[in-house]
Backbone as a chain_set.jsonl record, in Angstrom:
{"seq": "XXXXXXXXXXXXXXXXXXXXXXXXXXXXXXXXXXXXXXXXXXXXXXXXXXXXXXXXXXXXXXXXX", "coords": {"N": [[5.543, -0.416, -9.306], [7.41, 1.549, -6.998], [6.432, 3.223, -4.123], [6.617, 5.871, -1.772], [4.694, 6.01, 0.887], [2.495, 6.602, 3.541], [4.539, 6.455, 5.506], [6.471, 4.555, 4.714], [8.359, 2.847, 2.126], [6.897, 0.977, -0.344], [5.903, -1.675, -2.63], [3.718, -1.161, -5.285], [0.984, -1.964, -7.473], [-0.491, -1.265, -10.642], [-3.344, -1.272, -12.84], [-3.186, -1.899, -16.402], [-4.208, 0.352, -17.604], [-3.534, 2.391, -15.945], [-5.091, 2.708, -13.707], [-6.656, 1.701, -10.536], [-4.867, 1.335, -8.151], [-2.945, -0.828, -6.197], [-1.638, -2.112, -3.195], [1.23, -4.091, -2.984], [3.381, -5.142, -1.446], [3.96, -5.472, 2.101], [4.463, -4.524, 5.585], [7.204, -3.406, 7.749], [9.47, -2.853, 6.308], [11.695, -1.446, 3.767], [10.839, -1.483, 0.485], [11.843, -1.761, -2.802], [12.643, -1.161, -6.332], [11.088, -2.903, -8.181], [10.558, -5.674, -10.431], [9.1, -7.543, -13.028], [9.042, -11.101, -13.474], [10.133, -12.93, -16.419], [7.955, -14.553, -17.256], [5.837, -13.32, -16.06], [4.73, -14.177, -13.672], [5.851, -13.646, -11.199], [7.119, -11.067, -8.998], [10.158, -9.559, -8.617], [12.087, -7.908, -6.169], [13.915, -5.422, -4.289], [14.627, -5.46, -0.855], [14.921, -4.43, 2.575], [14.149, -6.097, 4.589], [15.404, -8.249, 5.817], [17.414, -7.111, 7.249], [19.617, -6.253, 5.783], [19.935, -4.955, 2.431], [18.418, -7.101, 0.124], [17.484, -9.375, -2.537], [14.187, -10.258, -3.272], [11.509, -12.543, -4.079], [8.164, -12.642, -5.09], [5.012, -14.164, -5.592], [2.666, -13.054, -8.073], [-0.108, -13.563, -8.544], [-3.13, -13.552, -6.716], [-2.147, -12.146, -4.476], [-2.777, -9.608, -3.342], [-3.188, -6.868, -1.181]], "CA": [[6.177, 0.812, -8.945], [7.666, 1.741, -5.576], [5.938, 4.512, -3.646], [6.739, 6.202, -0.356], [3.345, 6.374, 1.283], [2.18, 6.162, 4.901], [5.725, 6.241, 6.314], [7.419, 3.555, 4.221], [8.353, 2.603, 0.685], [6.342, -0.325, -0.67], [5.634, -1.943, -4.036], [2.307, -1.052, -5.666], [0.685, -2.334, -8.848], [-1.587, -0.581, -11.331], [-3.835, -1.898, -14.063], [-2.494, -1.385, -17.586], [-4.753, 1.67, -17.951], [-3.103, 3.359, -14.939], [-6.109, 2.771, -12.654], [-6.722, 0.627, -9.553], [-3.618, 1.198, -7.4], [-3.027, -1.858, -5.167], [-0.389, -2.355, -2.484], [1.705, -5.463, -3.218], [4.194, -5.569, -0.304], [3.535, -4.92, 3.385], [5.446, -4.642, 6.652], [7.979, -2.23, 8.105], [10.698, -2.76, 5.511], [11.738, -0.599, 2.568], [10.783, -2.349, -0.693], [12.082, -0.927, -3.99], [13.171, -1.745, -7.564], [10.332, -4.072, -8.646], [10.678, -6.133, -11.818], [8.369, -8.773, -13.29], [9.752, -12.215, -14.086], [9.781, -13.008, -17.842], [6.645, -15.177, -17.454], [4.833, -12.475, -15.423], [4.154, -14.829, -12.494], [6.496, -13.172, -9.979], [7.798, -9.776, -8.969], [11.407, -9.516, -7.86], [12.282, -6.565, -5.629], [14.923, -5.263, -3.254], [14.036, -5.13, 0.436], [15.819, -4.516, 3.73], [13.423, -6.834, 5.626], [16.324, -9.159, 6.496], [18.45, -6.327, 7.901], [20.436, -5.695, 4.713], [19.234, -5.077, 1.152], [18.488, -8.383, -0.559], [16.47, -9.534, -3.568], [13.096, -11.161, -2.904], [10.569, -12.909, -5.139], [6.82, -12.846, -4.563], [4.055, -14.446, -6.668], [1.735, -11.972, -8.372], [-1.505, -13.993, -8.46], [-3.761, -13.718, -5.425], [-1.362, -11.58, -3.389], [-3.02, -8.175, -3.187], [-3.718, -6.47, 0.127]], "C": [[6.391, 0.836, -7.448], [7.214, 3.147, -5.198], [6.227, 4.671, -2.168], [5.398, 6.773, 0.071], [3.113, 5.846, 2.696], [3.421, 5.763, 5.695], [6.704, 5.196, 5.834], [7.305, 3.387, 2.719], [7.944, 1.162, 0.435], [6.163, -0.45, -2.173], [4.12, -1.881, -4.251], [2.164, -1.463, -7.121], [-0.499, -1.525, -9.353], [-2.077, -1.452, -12.464], [-3.112, -1.276, -15.251], [-3.01, -0.024, -18.032], [-4.387, 2.743, -16.928], [-4.084, 3.552, -13.798], [-5.901, 1.652, -11.641], [-5.37, 0.365, -8.872], [-3.82, 0.194, -6.26], [-1.658, -2.052, -4.525], [-0.018, -3.823, -2.615], [2.554, -5.987, -2.063], [3.709, -4.858, 0.953], [4.677, -5.041, 4.387], [6.242, -3.369, 6.84], [9.251, -2.029, 7.294], [10.562, -1.751, 4.378], [11.843, -1.533, 1.368], [10.865, -1.484, -1.943], [12.46, -1.789, -5.185], [12.408, -2.978, -8.054], [10.58, -4.382, -10.121], [9.908, -7.438, -11.964], [9.314, -9.838, -13.831], [9.332, -12.293, -15.553], [8.397, -13.623, -18.103], [5.51, -14.397, -16.785], [4.224, -13.054, -14.159], [4.698, -14.299, -11.168], [6.956, -11.728, -10.137], [9.025, -9.952, -8.093], [11.593, -8.082, -7.394], [13.376, -6.587, -4.574], [14.233, -4.842, -1.975], [15.097, -5.247, 1.525], [15.186, -5.324, 4.864], [14.298, -7.829, 6.376], [17.456, -8.433, 7.201], [19.383, -5.64, 6.92], [19.664, -5.816, 3.404], [19.499, -6.43, 0.495], [17.391, -8.425, -1.611], [15.474, -10.596, -3.109], [12.232, -11.426, -4.119], [9.221, -13.188, -4.488], [5.875, -13.137, -5.723], [3.056, -13.312, -6.838], [0.297, -12.395, -8.101], [-1.975, -14.162, -7.026], [-3.049, -13.086, -4.248], [-1.585, -10.087, -3.187], [-3.672, -7.908, -1.852], [-4.108, -5.04, 0.093]], "O": [[5.636, 0.211, -6.703], [7.562, 4.128, -5.856], [6.098, 3.72, -1.398], [5.016, 7.873, -0.329], [3.517, 4.723, 2.999], [3.361, 4.82, 6.485], [7.707, 4.966, 6.509], [6.292, 3.737, 2.114], [8.572, 0.234, 0.943], [6.257, 0.535, -2.904], [3.347, -2.473, -3.498], [3.101, -1.329, -7.909], [-1.389, -1.151, -8.59], [-1.329, -2.273, -12.995], [-2.488, -0.225, -15.11], [-2.32, 0.684, -18.765], [-4.863, 3.875, -17.019], [-3.923, 4.474, -12.999], [-5.076, 0.763, -11.849], [-4.804, -0.719, -9.014], [-4.742, 0.336, -5.456], [-0.645, -2.144, -5.217], [-0.85, -4.701, -2.385], [2.459, -7.167, -1.727], [3.121, -3.779, 0.88], [5.731, -5.594, 4.073], [5.989, -2.366, 6.173], [10.026, -1.116, 7.578], [9.47, -1.272, 4.072], [12.81, -2.284, 1.24], [10.054, -0.577, -2.127], [12.583, -3.008, -5.063], [13.028, -4.008, -8.319], [10.782, -3.486, -10.94], [10.037, -8.337, -11.132], [10.264, -9.531, -14.552], [8.275, -11.772, -15.908], [7.735, -13.25, -19.072], [4.344, -14.767, -16.925], [3.281, -12.475, -13.619], [4.071, -14.484, -10.126], [7.155, -11.235, -11.247], [8.934, -10.437, -6.965], [11.294, -7.143, -8.131], [13.718, -7.64, -4.036], [13.359, -3.975, -1.99], [16.034, -6.039, 1.426], [15.651, -5.239, 6.001], [13.948, -8.218, 7.491], [18.375, -9.078, 7.704], [19.887, -4.553, 7.203], [18.816, -6.699, 3.278], [20.646, -6.846, 0.333], [16.471, -7.607, -1.586], [15.847, -11.668, -2.632], [12.215, -10.643, -5.069], [9.139, -13.878, -3.472], [5.918, -12.44, -6.737], [2.647, -12.684, -5.861], [-0.449, -11.641, -7.477], [-1.322, -14.823, -6.218], [-3.322, -13.458, -3.107], [-0.632, -9.37, -2.881], [-4.587, -8.618, -1.435], [-4.58, -4.505, 1.097]]}, "num_chains": 1, "name": "protein.A"}
């Protein structure tokens, strides 16, 4: 899910029971529209971190901050 929190919109993940909110993306960009890859290994999302909205891919495993 994308949430506007602490001055910016970032991608956050929850456990399947709706608990344990974890921030997935960081930085000063606006990150929105998350979608899991079919195998569940990546999240694709839209971000303006390159100056214009583009699609990015980030691995899910071991990437929680």
